[in-house]
C-alpha positions as CSV (number, residue, x, y, z in Angstrom):
1,M,-8.1,-8.1,-5.4
2,I,-7.8,-6.4,-8.6
3,E,-10.4,-4.4,-9.6
4,E,-12.0,-4.9,-13.1
5,D,-11.6,-2.5,-15.9
6,Y,-15.4,-1.9,-16.3
7,K,-15.2,0.1,-12.8
8,E,-15.8,3.7,-13.0
9,G,-14.3,7.1,-10.4
10,W,-11.4,6.5,-8.9
11,R,-11.0,2.6,-9.9
12,Q,-9.2,3.7,-13.3
13,H,-8.1,1.8,-16.2
14,F,-4.6,1.2,-16.7
15,P,-3.7,3.9,-19.7
16,T,-3.8,2.5,-23.2
17,Y,-2.2,4.3,-26.2
18,H,-2.9,3.6,-29.8
19,F,-0.8,4.5,-32.6
20,D,-1.4,4.3,-36.6
21,E,2.5,3.8,-37.0
22,R,3.2,1.0,-34.7
23,D,6.5,0.0,-36.1
24,I,8.3,1.9,-33.0
25,A,6.4,0.5,-30.6
26,L,6.6,-2.9,-32.0
27,E,10.6,-2.8,-32.3
28,E,10.5,-1.6,-28.5
29,Y,8.3,-4.6,-27.6
30,K,10.6,-7.2,-29.3
31,V,13.6,-5.7,-27.6
32,A,11.9,-5.9,-24.3
33,A,10.7,-9.4,-24.6
34,K,14.2,-10.3,-25.2
35,N,15.6,-8.7,-22.4
36,L,12.8,-10.3,-20.4
37,E,13.9,-13.7,-21.9
38,S,17.5,-12.9,-21.0
39,E,17.0,-12.2,-17.5
40,E,15.1,-15.2,-16.7
41,R,17.7,-17.2,-18.5
42,V,20.5,-15.5,-16.2
43,F,18.3,-15.8,-13.4
44,L,18.1,-20.0,-13.8
45,N,21.6,-20.0,-14.7
46,A,22.7,-18.2,-11.7
47,S,20.6,-20.1,-9.5
48,N,22.2,-23.3,-10.8
49,V,25.4,-21.9,-10.3
50,T,25.1,-21.0,-7.0
51,L,23.6,-24.0,-5.8
52,V,26.9,-25.6,-6.7
53,S,28.8,-23.3,-5.4
54,S,27.1,-22.9,-2.0
55,A,27.6,-26.1,-1.6
56,A,31.3,-26.4,-2.6
57,L,32.0,-23.1,-0.2
58,G,30.4,-24.4,2.7
59,S,31.9,-28.2,2.3
60,L,35.3,-26.1,1.7
61,L,34.7,-23.9,4.7
62,V,33.6,-26.9,7.0
63,G,36.6,-29.2,5.8
64,S,39.3,-26.4,5.9
65,S,39.0,-25.6,9.4
66,N,41.1,-27.8,11.2
67,Q,43.9,-27.4,8.7
68,L,43.5,-23.8,9.0
69,I,44.0,-23.7,12.9
70,T,47.1,-26.2,12.8
71,V,48.6,-23.5,10.0
72,F,47.8,-20.5,11.9
73,S,48.7,-22.1,15.3
74,G,50.3,-19.8,17.9
75,I,49.5,-16.9,15.3
76,I,46.0,-16.4,15.1
77,P,43.9,-17.6,18.0
78,P,41.1,-20.5,17.1
79,Y,38.3,-18.4,17.7
80,I,39.3,-15.9,15.1
81,I,39.6,-18.3,12.6
82,S,35.8,-19.7,13.2
83,L,34.8,-16.0,13.3
84,I,36.7,-15.0,9.9
85,L,35.1,-18.6,8.1
86,L,31.7,-17.5,9.4
87,S,32.1,-14.1,8.4
88,I,33.1,-15.6,4.7
89,I,29.7,-17.6,4.7
90,I,27.6,-14.8,5.8
91,G,29.2,-12.6,3.3
92,F,28.7,-14.6,0.5
93,S,25.1,-15.7,1.5
94,F,24.4,-11.7,1.8
95,I,26.0,-10.9,-1.5
96,S,24.2,-13.9,-3.6
97,L,20.8,-12.8,-2.1
98,K,21.2,-9.3,-3.1
99,Y,22.3,-10.1,-6.6
100,F,19.3,-12.8,-7.2
101,S,16.5,-10.0,-5.4
102,D,18.3,-7.6,-8.1
103,R,17.7,-10.1,-10.9
104,Q,13.8,-10.5,-9.7
105,R,13.3,-6.8,-9.7
106,A,14.9,-6.8,-13.4
107,I,12.5,-9.7,-14.7
108,V,9.5,-8.1,-12.9
109,F,10.4,-4.6,-14.6
110,S,11.0,-5.8,-17.7
111,G,7.4,-7.8,-17.5
112,R,5.7,-4.7,-16.5
113,K,7.2,-2.8,-19.6
114,I,6.0,-5.7,-21.6
115,I,2.4,-5.1,-20.2
116,I,2.5,-1.8,-21.3
117,L,4.0,-1.9,-24.6
118,R,1.2,-4.6,-25.2
119,R,-1.5,-2.1,-24.2
120,M,0.2,0.4,-26.1
121,L,0.2,-1.9,-29.4
122,G,-3.7,-2.4,-28.8
123,L,-3.6,-6.0,-27.8
124,S,-5.6,-7.7,-24.8
125,Y,-6.4,-10.4,-23.0
126,G,-10.1,-9.1,-22.7
127,N,-12.0,-9.7,-19.6
128,I,-12.5,-13.6,-20.7
129,Q,-11.4,-16.1,-17.9
130,L,-11.5,-19.5,-18.8
131,L,-9.0,-21.5,-16.3
132,L,-7.2,-19.0,-14.4
133,P,-8.3,-15.6,-13.3
134,N,-7.4,-13.2,-15.8
135,W,-4.5,-11.0,-14.1
136,R,-2.4,-14.5,-13.8
137,I,-2.2,-14.9,-17.3
138,E,1.2,-13.1,-17.4
139,G,-0.3,-10.3,-15.9
140,A,-2.9,-9.7,-18.4
141,D,-3.7,-6.2,-19.0
142,Q,-2.4,-4.9,-15.5
143,P,1.6,-4.6,-15.1
144,L,1.2,-4.1,-11.4
145,A,-0.7,-7.7,-11.1
146,L,3.3,-8.9,-11.4
147,K,4.4,-8.7,-7.9
148,L,8.2,-8.1,-7.2
149,F,7.6,-10.9,-4.0
150,P,5.1,-13.1,-5.0
151,G,5.7,-15.3,-2.0
152,W,7.8,-17.7,-0.4
153,L,7.0,-20.7,-2.3
154,T,7.3,-19.5,-5.5
155,Y,10.2,-19.4,-7.8
156,A,11.0,-16.1,-7.0
157,A,12.4,-17.3,-3.5
158,Y,14.0,-20.5,-4.8
159,P,17.2,-18.9,-4.3
160,F,16.7,-17.7,-0.9
161,W,15.9,-21.5,0.0
162,M,18.8,-22.6,-1.5
163,I,21.0,-19.9,0.0
164,S,20.0,-20.1,3.4
165,I,19.4,-23.8,3.8
166,I,22.9,-24.1,2.8
167,S,24.8,-21.5,4.8
168,S,22.6,-22.1,7.8
169,S,24.0,-25.3,7.8
170,V,27.6,-24.2,7.4
171,V,26.8,-21.6,10.4
172,L,25.2,-24.0,12.8
173,F,28.6,-26.2,12.1
174,L,30.9,-23.4,12.4
175,S,29.3,-22.3,15.6
176,A,29.7,-25.8,17.2
177,Y,33.1,-25.6,16.2
178,F,33.7,-22.2,17.7
179,I,32.3,-23.6,21.3
180,K,34.4,-26.7,20.9
181,Q,37.6,-24.6,20.4
182,N,36.5,-22.0,23.3
183,P,34.5,-24.5,25.8
184,N,34.5,-21.6,28.4
185,V,33.1,-19.0,26.7
186,I,29.5,-20.3,27.4
187,P,28.2,-22.4,30.3
188,E,28.1,-26.2,28.6
189,E,24.4,-26.5,29.3
190,F,23.5,-24.1,26.9
191,N,25.8,-25.2,24.1
192,S,23.0,-26.8,22.1
193,V,20.8,-23.8,22.7
194,F,23.6,-21.4,21.5
195,I,24.2,-23.7,18.3
196,L,20.7,-23.7,17.3
197,L,20.1,-20.0,17.8
198,M,22.9,-19.1,15.8
199,G,21.7,-20.7,13.1
200,F,17.9,-19.8,13.1
201,F,19.2,-16.2,13.5
202,W,21.0,-16.2,10.5
203,F,18.3,-18.2,8.6
204,L,15.8,-15.4,10.0
205,S,18.3,-12.5,8.9
206,S,18.8,-14.0,5.7
207,M,14.9,-14.1,5.0
208,V,14.6,-10.2,6.3
209,I,17.4,-9.2,3.8
210,Y,15.7,-11.0,0.7
211,R,12.5,-9.8,1.4
212,L,13.5,-6.3,2.2
213,S,15.3,-6.2,-1.1
214,L,12.2,-6.6,-2.9
215,L,10.0,-4.1,-1.3
216,D,7.7,-2.1,-4.2
217,T,7.2,1.1,-4.5
218,H,5.1,1.3,-1.6
219,E,6.0,-1.5,0.3
220,T,7.6,-0.8,4.2
221,C,8.3,-3.5,6.8
222,R,5.3,-1.6,9.0
223,L,2.9,-2.6,5.8
224,I,3.8,-6.2,5.5
225,F,3.9,-6.9,9.3
226,Y,0.0,-5.2,9.4
227,K,-0.7,-7.3,6.3
228,F,0.0,-10.3,8.4
229,I,-1.9,-9.2,11.5
230,S,-4.9,-8.2,9.3
231,R,-4.8,-11.5,7.6
232,T,-4.9,-13.3,11.4
233,I,-7.7,-11.4,12.5
234,G,-9.7,-12.0,9.3
235,L,-9.9,-8.7,7.9
236,P,-7.3,-9.0,5.1
237,L,-6.4,-5.6,3.1
238,T,-6.9,-5.4,-0.6
239,E,-5.0,-8.0,-2.2
240,N,-2.8,-5.6,-4.9
241,I,-2.0,-2.3,-2.6
242,E,0.7,-1.2,-5.4
243,Y,-2.5,-1.2,-8.1
244,I,-5.0,0.6,-5.6
245,A,-2.2,3.2,-5.1
246,Y,-1.8,3.8,-8.7
247,R,-5.3,3.9,-9.6
248,A,-5.7,6.5,-6.9
249,K,-2.8,8.6,-8.1
250,L,-4.1,8.2,-11.8
251,A,-7.9,9.8,-10.5
252,V,-5.8,12.5,-8.9
253,H,-4.1,13.2,-12.5
254,E,-7.6,12.8,-14.1
255,T,-9.2,15.7,-11.9
256,D,-6.5,17.8,-12.8
257,R,-6.8,17.1,-16.3
258,L,-10.6,18.4,-16.0
259,K,-8.9,21.2,-14.6
260,V,-11.2,21.3,-11.5
261,S,-9.6,23.5,-8.8
262,T,-9.7,21.7,-5.5
263,L,-8.7,24.8,-3.3
264,N,-12.0,25.4,-1.6
265,I,-12.6,21.5,-1.5
266,K,-9.4,21.0,0.5
267,K,-10.4,23.8,2.7
268,F,-13.7,22.7,4.0
269,L,-12.1,19.1,3.9
270,I,-9.9,20.3,6.5
271,F,-12.2,22.2,8.5
272,I,-15.1,19.5,8.7
273,E,-13.4,16.2,8.8
274,D,-9.9,16.7,10.4
275,R,-8.9,20.3,11.8
276,D,-5.4,18.8,12.7
277,F,-4.6,17.4,9.6
278,Y,-1.2,19.0,9.4
279,S,-0.1,18.4,13.0
280,H,-0.5,14.5,13.2
281,S,0.7,11.6,11.7
282,G,-2.4,9.8,10.7
283,I,-3.8,9.4,14.1
284,S,-5.4,12.2,16.0
285,Y,-5.5,11.1,19.9
286,K,-7.8,14.0,20.6
287,S,-10.6,12.7,18.3
288,L,-9.9,9.2,19.0
289,A,-10.4,10.1,23.0
290,R,-13.7,12.0,21.9
291,S,-14.9,9.1,20.3
292,I,-14.3,6.7,23.2
293,L,-15.8,9.3,25.7
294,G,-18.9,9.1,22.9
295,L,-18.9,5.2,23.4
296,I,-19.2,5.4,26.8
297,N,-22.4,8.3,26.6
298,I,-20.0,11.0,28.6
299,K,-19.7,13.1,25.0
300,P,-21.7,13.3,22.0
301,K,-21.1,10.7,19.5
302,S,-18.4,11.1,16.8
303,G,-16.4,9.2,14.2
304,G,-13.2,10.2,15.3
305,S,-11.4,9.0,12.0
306,T,-9.0,11.3,10.9
307,I,-8.7,12.0,6.9
308,V,-6.0,9.7,6.6
309,Q,-8.1,7.2,8.5
310,Q,-10.9,7.6,6.1
311,L,-8.6,7.4,2.8
312,T,-6.9,4.0,4.2
313,R,-10.7,2.6,4.7
314,T,-11.6,3.6,1.4
315,L,-8.4,2.6,-0.3
316,F,-7.0,-0.6,1.4
317,I,-10.0,-2.1,3.5
318,S,-12.6,-4.2,1.4
319,D,-14.5,-5.6,4.3
320,L,-16.6,-2.1,6.4
321,S,-19.0,-4.3,8.2
322,K,-16.5,-5.6,10.7
323,T,-16.0,-2.3,12.6
324,K,-13.8,-3.0,15.6
325,R,-11.7,-4.8,13.4
326,R,-11.7,-2.4,10.8
327,K,-11.0,0.6,13.2
328,F,-8.0,-1.4,14.4
329,I,-6.3,-1.6,11.0
330,E,-7.0,2.1,10.3
331,L,-5.3,3.1,13.4
332,A,-2.4,0.9,12.5
333,L,-2.1,1.7,8.8
334,A,-2.6,5.8,8.9
335,P,1.1,6.2,10.1
336,W,2.2,4.1,7.2
337,V,0.1,6.3,4.9
338,T,1.6,9.2,6.0
339,S,5.1,7.9,5.5
340,V,4.6,7.0,2.0
341,F,2.3,9.9,0.8
342,S,2.8,13.5,1.5
343,K,-0.2,15.2,3.0
344,K,-0.5,17.3,0.0
345,A,-0.8,14.2,-1.9
346,I,-3.3,12.6,0.7
347,L,-5.7,15.5,0.3
348,D,-5.7,15.2,-3.6
349,I,-5.8,11.2,-3.2
350,Y,-8.9,12.1,-0.9
351,I,-10.9,14.1,-2.8
352,S,-10.4,12.3,-5.9
353,S,-10.9,8.8,-4.7
354,V,-13.1,8.5,-1.5
355,R,-16.9,7.7,-1.4
356,F,-19.4,10.6,-1.5
357,E,-22.3,8.8,-1.8
358,R,-23.6,5.2,-2.4
359,G,-21.5,4.0,-5.3
360,C,-20.5,7.2,-6.1
361,F,-16.4,7.8,-5.7
362,G,-14.5,10.8,-5.9
363,V,-15.5,14.3,-6.4
364,V,-15.8,14.4,-10.1
365,E,-18.4,11.8,-10.3
366,A,-19.7,13.2,-7.2
367,M,-20.5,16.7,-9.2
368,N,-21.9,14.9,-12.0
369,H,-23.7,13.0,-9.6
370,F,-25.5,16.1,-7.8
371,W,-25.4,18.9,-10.6
372,G,-25.1,16.7,-13.8
373,S,-21.9,18.4,-14.8
374,I,-18.7,19.5,-13.6
375,E,-17.8,22.5,-11.8
376,H,-14.1,23.6,-12.4
377,N,-14.1,26.3,-9.6
378,P,-16.3,24.9,-7.3
379,T,-17.5,27.9,-4.7
380,N,-17.5,28.0,-0.8
381,A,-21.3,26.5,-0.9
382,Q,-20.3,24.1,-3.4
383,A,-17.2,23.0,-1.5
384,F,-18.9,22.8,1.8
385,F,-21.8,20.5,0.3
386,L,-19.5,18.0,-1.5
387,I,-17.3,17.5,1.9
388,E,-20.7,17.3,3.9
389,R,-21.8,14.5,1.6
390,V,-18.8,12.4,2.0
391,S,-19.7,9.0,3.2
392,N,-23.6,9.4,3.3
393,I,-24.3,6.2,1.9
394,R,-28.0,6.6,2.5
395,S,-28.2,10.0,1.0
396,K,-30.0,11.4,4.1
397,L,-30.3,14.9,5.0
398,L,-28.2,15.5,8.1
399,V,-30.2,18.6,9.3
400,N,-28.3,19.0,12.8
401,K,-25.2,18.3,11.8
402,I,-25.2,20.8,8.7
403,I,-26.4,23.8,10.9
404,D,-23.8,23.2,13.5
405,T,-20.8,22.8,11.1
406,V,-22.2,26.0,9.0
407,N,-22.3,28.1,12.0
408,S,-19.0,27.1,13.0
409,A,-17.8,27.7,9.5
410,K,-19.6,31.5,9.7
411,E,-17.6,31.8,13.0
412,K,-14.4,31.1,11.4
413,R,-15.4,33.5,8.5
414,L,-15.3,30.8,6.1
415,L,-18.7,31.1,5.0
416,S,-20.6,34.5,4.4
417,N,-24.5,34.9,4.3
418,D,-24.8,34.9,0.5
419,D,-22.3,31.1,0.7
420,I,-25.0,30.3,3.0
421,G,-28.1,31.0,1.0
422,S,-26.4,29.6,-2.1
423,L,-25.6,26.5,0.1
424,F,-29.3,26.2,1.1
425,D,-30.5,26.3,-2.5
426,L,-27.7,23.3,-3.2
427,Y,-29.5,21.1,-0.7
428,Y,-33.1,22.1,-1.7
429,N,-32.6,21.4,-5.4
430,A,-30.7,18.2,-4.3
431,V,-34.0,17.0,-2.4
432,M,-36.4,18.1,-5.2
433,N,-34.1,16.1,-7.8
434,G,-34.1,12.8,-5.6
435,K,-30.4,13.0,-4.6
436,I,-30.6,13.7,-0.9
437,T,-33.6,11.9,1.0
438,A,-35.4,14.5,2.9
439,N,-39.2,15.9,3.3
440,D,-40.4,19.4,3.6
441,T,-40.2,19.8,7.4
442,E,-36.7,19.2,7.4
443,L,-35.9,21.4,4.4
444,R,-37.7,24.0,6.7
445,R,-35.8,23.1,9.5
446,L,-32.9,23.4,7.8
447,A,-33.7,26.9,6.3
448,T,-34.7,28.1,10.0
449,G,-31.5,26.9,11.4
450,L,-29.6,28.9,8.8
451,N,-31.5,32.2,9.4
452,L,-32.9,32.2,6.1
453,V,-36.2,32.5,7.1
């Protein structure tokens, strides 16, 4: 689902620029619109030409098989002729599929450019949705709503069906002709199976070629596969992953624009949430084993989720209630996240995107929520406080957890006695201001556990 523009926090708007003198942008818009019209016309004309040429080439290859074998009799074995003809149709199909995928990319990028320029000129479809969802009207105000591959039953896949059906039919015929010319190559009882498998294999291959040619910026084969799995198990991922990834990156730029230093926050993020962050590829098998042992009451219960898994959950899974299925998808997608984002980018996106409190996403929102202002250089105490609040949707004061983590941080020399005193003040003020739910007894317990009384 594409997030609406009124959302705040890491769900940022697509940036809009306005001009007092709009002549240059307007001319650019006109050129982009003409380019899009030209690309669409080329796509349509090429489709018609390819339909005719594919059928003609298929008929020519099939019809000329006997003549070619007669002409080259005694020079080239018949099975070589069949293989050459097979290579011709496969090569033609491969080049055609790549050509149409390039044309589709050009059309989509031109469409995205038009939407961006439209926003720059101050033009918008607004939030009114009459018959169709807003984003379906030529992308509305969101360029990433235009997908490189909108689906197998859309106009973008028309060239694929046309080319693959014709070429698969030719492959079937040439495979049968190959067997006829070489009856001893395959046992007779497997002839039909071989012919069908050849046709199916090429059809499947052409499907893979076309789909991989239309991968978007963050798409991989792994992502496509797990999107299918997630739909199958009833836990679909967010619809427009490119848009979500863009918005998450935009939140990082917003944090940088506000000149918020995240060095201390990253330090405590890794210490509290995932100490093996730099040594794993998204899944910590030690944490996973510890979590499983906790479920069967052999060890204390723990979440076991890495920073990457938590980020995956925040950005790409919309239904968090189905815990077991959600955990499976987290584990499946975590390696994909580490393959498309660097470790530094993952930390930056995490800090600017994840949920700190109920409805409070990103460190900037969290600072405003707890302190009413942005801290540009968070202290050790402030950084610890913010990370400890991650995903605490009930806003409770987790006294035992805080005490244990603080003592561990003190042993590692991440917190000094002064830092611990400042940290308690942060909790005390948050409780007094109604930001954290706790009573006097819990506050006293926290102060005692931190050796402040």
